[in-house]
C-alpha positions in Angstrom: -7.3 -95.5 -65.3 -4.2 -94.6 -67.1 -0.9 -94.2 -65.4 -1.3 -90.4 -65.4 -4.8 -90.6 -63.8 -3.4 -93.1 -61.2 -0.6 -90.7 -60.3 -3.1 -87.7 -60.0 -5.5 -89.7 -57.9 -2.7 -90.7 -55.6 -1.6 -87.1 -55.3 -5.1 -85.5 -54.8 -6.9 -88.1 -52.9 -9.6 -88.7 -55.5 -10.4 -85.0 -56.0 -10.0 -83.7 -52.3 -7.0 -82.0 -50.9 -4.9 -84.0 -48.7 -5.1 -83.4 -44.9 -1.5 -82.5 -44.8 -2.0 -79.8 -47.5 -5.1 -78.3 -45.7 -3.2 -78.1 -42.4 -0.5 -76.1 -44.1 -2.9 -73.6 -45.6 -4.6 -73.1 -42.1 -1.3 -72.6 -40.6 -0.6 -69.9 -43.1 -3.9 -68.0 -42.7 -4.3 -68.2 -38.8 -1.9 -65.3 -37.9 -3.8 -63.0 -40.2 -7.1 -64.0 -38.7 -5.8 -63.5 -35.2 -4.6 -60.0 -36.0 -7.9 -59.0 -37.6 -9.9 -60.3 -34.6 -7.5 -58.6 -32.2 -7.8 -55.3 -34.0 -11.6 -55.5 -33.9 -11.6 -56.3 -30.2 -9.2 -53.4 -29.5 -11.4 -51.0 -31.5 -14.5 -52.1 -29.6 -12.7 -51.5 -26.3 -11.6 -48.0 -27.3 -15.1 -47.1 -28.5 -16.7 -48.5 -25.3 -14.3 -46.6 -23.1 -15.0 -43.3 -25.0 -18.8 -43.9 -24.7 -18.5 -44.6 -21.0 -16.4 -41.4 -20.5 -19.0 -39.3 -22.4 -21.8 -40.6 -20.2 -19.9 -39.9 -17.1 -18.8 -43.6 -16.5 -19.9 -45.2 -13.3 -19.1 -42.1 -11.1 -21.8 -40.0 -9.4 -19.7 -36.8 -9.7 -21.7 -34.2 -11.8 -20.0 -32.3 -14.6 -19.0 -28.8 -13.7 -21.9 -26.4 -13.8 -24.6 -29.1 -13.6 -26.7 -30.4 -10.6 -26.0 -34.1 -9.7 -29.7 -34.9 -9.9 -30.3 -33.4 -13.3 -31.0 -36.2 -15.8 -29.0 -36.5 -19.0 -30.6 -34.6 -21.9 -32.2 -32.0 -19.7 -29.2 -30.2 -18.5 -29.0 -26.4 -18.4 -26.1 -24.9 -20.3 -22.8 -24.4 -18.5 -22.3 -21.0 -17.1 -20.4 -18.6 -19.3 -16.7 -18.2 -18.4 -16.1 -15.0 -16.4 -14.6 -12.2 -18.4 -10.9 -11.6 -17.8 -10.3 -9.0 -15.2 -8.4 -5.9 -16.3 -5.1 -5.3 -14.7 -4.7 -2.9 -11.9 -2.9 -0.4 -14.2 -5.8 -0.6 -16.7 -8.3 0.0 -13.9 -6.3 3.0 -12.6 -6.0 4.4 -16.1 -9.8 4.0 -16.8 -10.7 5.6 -13.5 -8.4 8.5 -14.2 -9.8 9.0 -17.6 -13.4 8.8 -16.2 -12.6 11.4 -13.5 -11.0 13.7 -15.9 -14.2 13.8 -17.9 -16.4 14.8 -14.9 -16.9 18.5 -14.7 -15.9 19.8 -11.3 -13.8 16.8 -10.3 -10.6 18.9 -10.3 -11.9 22.2 -9.1 -9.2 24.4 -7.6 -9.7 25.2 -3.9 -8.0 28.6 -4.2 -7.0 31.1 -6.8 -4.9 34.2 -7.3 -7.7 36.6 -6.3 -7.7 38.3 -9.7 -10.7 38.3 -12.0 -11.5 38.5 -15.7 -14.6 40.4 -16.6 -17.2 39.1 -19.1 -17.2 41.0 -22.4 -21.0 40.8 -22.8 -23.9 43.1 -22.5 -27.7 43.1 -23.0 -30.9 45.1 -22.9 -32.6 45.8 -19.5 -35.1 43.2 -18.3 -37.9 43.7 -15.8 -41.4 45.2 -15.4 -40.7 47.9 -12.9 -38.5 49.2 -10.1 -35.1 50.8 -10.1 -32.6 49.8 -12.8 -29.5 47.9 -11.6 -26.6 47.5 -14.0 -24.5 44.5 -13.3 -21.3 42.9 -14.6 -19.9 39.4 -14.2 -16.3 38.5 -13.3 -14.7 35.1 -13.0 -11.5 34.4 -11.0 -8.5 33.7 -13.1 -7.3 30.1 -13.4 -10.9 28.8 -13.3 -12.4 26.6 -16.1 -15.5 28.8 -16.4 -16.1 31.1 -19.3 -16.9 34.6 -18.1 -19.0 35.3 -21.2 -20.9 32.1 -20.8 -21.5 32.7 -17.1 -22.8 36.2 -17.8 -25.2 34.9 -20.5 -26.5 32.3 -18.0 -27.0 34.9 -15.2 -28.8 37.2 -17.7 -31.2 34.4 -18.6 -31.8 33.7 -14.9 -32.8 37.3 -14.1 -35.0 37.5 -17.2 -36.9 34.4 -16.4 -40.7 34.8 -15.9 -40.5 33.4 -12.4 -37.6 35.7 -11.3 -37.6 39.0 -9.4 -37.5 41.2 -12.6 -40.7 39.7 -14.0 -42.7 40.7 -11.0 -41.8 44.4 -10.5 -39.0 43.9 -8.0 -36.5 45.7 -10.1 -35.0 45.9 -13.6 -31.6 44.5 -14.4 -29.2 45.1 -17.3 -26.0 43.1 -18.1 -23.1 45.4 -19.0 -19.6 44.7 -20.2 -16.8 44.3 -17.7 -15.2 47.6 -18.7 -18.4 49.7 -18.1 -19.5 51.1 -14.8 -22.0 48.9 -12.8 -24.1 49.1 -9.7 -23.7 45.4 -9.0 -20.7 43.1 -9.4 -21.2 39.4 -9.5 -18.0 37.4 -9.0 -17.5 33.7 -9.3 -14.6 32.7 -7.1 -12.8 29.7 -5.7 -13.8 28.6 -2.2 -10.8 30.2 -0.5 -11.3 33.5 -2.3 -15.0 33.4 -1.5 -14.2 32.9 2.2 -11.9 35.9 2.1 -14.4 38.2 0.2 -17.3 37.1 2.4 -15.5 37.3 5.7 -17.1 40.7 6.5 -20.5 39.0 6.7 -19.3 35.7 8.4 -17.5 32.5 7.6 -18.7 30.7 4.4 -16.5 27.6 5.3 -15.5 27.1 1.7 -19.1 26.0 0.9 -21.5 29.0 0.8 -22.1 32.1 -1.3 -22.7 35.6 0.0 -24.0 39.0 -0.7 -21.6 41.9 0.0 -21.8 45.6 -0.3 -22.2 46.4 -4.0 -22.1 42.8 -5.2 -22.5 39.0 -5.0 -19.9 36.4 -4.5 -20.7 33.0 -5.9 -18.7 30.0 -4.7 -17.2 28.1 -7.7 -17.9 24.8 -5.9 -21.6 25.6 -5.7 -21.7 27.0 -9.3 -20.2 23.9 -10.8 -21.4 21.1 -8.5 -24.7 22.4 -7.1 -25.8 21.3 -3.7 -26.2 17.7 -2.3 -29.5 19.0 -0.7 -31.0 20.3 -3.9 -33.1 17.9 -5.9 -32.1 19.1 -9.3 -29.0 19.5 -11.6 -26.2 22.0 -10.9 -27.5 24.3 -13.7 -30.8 24.7 -11.9 -29.1 25.3 -8.6 -27.4 28.3 -10.2 -30.8 29.8 -10.5 -31.2 29.5 -6.8 -27.8 31.0 -6.1 -28.5 34.2 -8.1 -32.1 34.6 -7.0 -31.2 34.1 -3.4 -28.3 36.6 -3.4 -30.1 39.2 -5.5 -33.0 38.8 -3.2 -30.8 40.0 -0.3 -29.7 42.9 -2.4 -33.2 44.1 -3.2 -34.4 44.0 0.4 -35.0 40.5 1.6 -32.4 40.6 4.3 -33.7 37.8 6.5 -33.7 34.2 5.6 -37.0 32.2 5.4 -37.9 28.8 6.7 -39.9 25.9 5.3 -43.6 26.8 5.2 -44.8 23.2 5.6 -44.2 19.6 4.7 -44.2 18.9 1.0 -44.5 22.6 0.0 -42.0 24.5 -2.2 -39.0 25.9 -0.3 -38.8 29.8 -0.5 -35.9 31.0 -2.6 -34.8 33.0 0.5 -34.4 29.8 2.5 -30.9 28.4 2.9 -31.7 25.2 1.2 -28.1 24.0 1.2 -28.5 23.6 5.0 -31.5 21.2 4.6 -35.0 21.4 3.3 -36.9 20.4 6.5 -39.6 18.6 4.6 -40.0 21.2 1.8 -39.4 20.6 -1.9 -36.3 22.2 -3.4 -37.2 25.3 -5.4 -35.0 27.8 -7.4 -37.5 30.6 -8.1 -39.0 33.4 -6.0 -42.4 33.0 -7.7 -44.5 29.9 -8.5 -45.7 29.1 -12.0 -49.0 30.7 -11.2 -47.3 33.9 -10.2 -47.6 33.6 -6.4 -44.7 34.6 -4.2 -43.2 31.6 -2.5 -43.1 32.8 1.1 -42.1 31.2 4.4 -41.7 32.1 8.0 -38.7 34.4 8.8 -35.8 32.7 10.5 -35.2 34.5 13.9 
């Protein structure tokens, strides 16, 4: 070899790196390798912990909303979170608004005792018997339209199952300013008690027939009766037919004729049906008079 080759051979060890040189390179790379291995181990530990937590770890405690024996993968959905409860103020406001929308929830117990007549009139209805002209009045301060009430009473008396349709009399609605044979008043409970006192105590609950007229308790007109199986509008038919029945000659009350049968219109159905079915008409659909035993 030449001198240059001899020097290179001595330096490189015949083509291999010297042990000293290799040791230095390992020393330089070892910290990086340790960091890389440590990072991988740390990442593995974190992933393992997360997986264990997702599967519930080693604990036997079930997740909220699941049964402990339910196997993973067949669990039912968690129950829905309960809706937030409204505050007490919101509840009170809602109840107040709901009550204000219910007809009859704020009925006056008493009134001034003065009345507004209905400005309404109509043709006579009925197939025979004497003609009775009637007018309708409503106590002042009451949320009932006199004209609407008069129109409703006219329809009741003209119904094919009413008194007029069966020869018991003819009836004609006249305006409040005209003379009339019968006056039908819708009054507050206290005024009804006062006007009906000559015939007995109505206890703020009942209606009555008086000389020359009928007094309808506002409470019954608007709310109906808890004993009557029907809406208040239908119970008004019973009120008018019952009181007019007294006026045309049915002075005694009737009782239930038998279990499951229609109650007579002259029965005081508000006091209990005694096994009868509630009924607002003096005649059946077939035209038969709905009779019953007289109350002693």
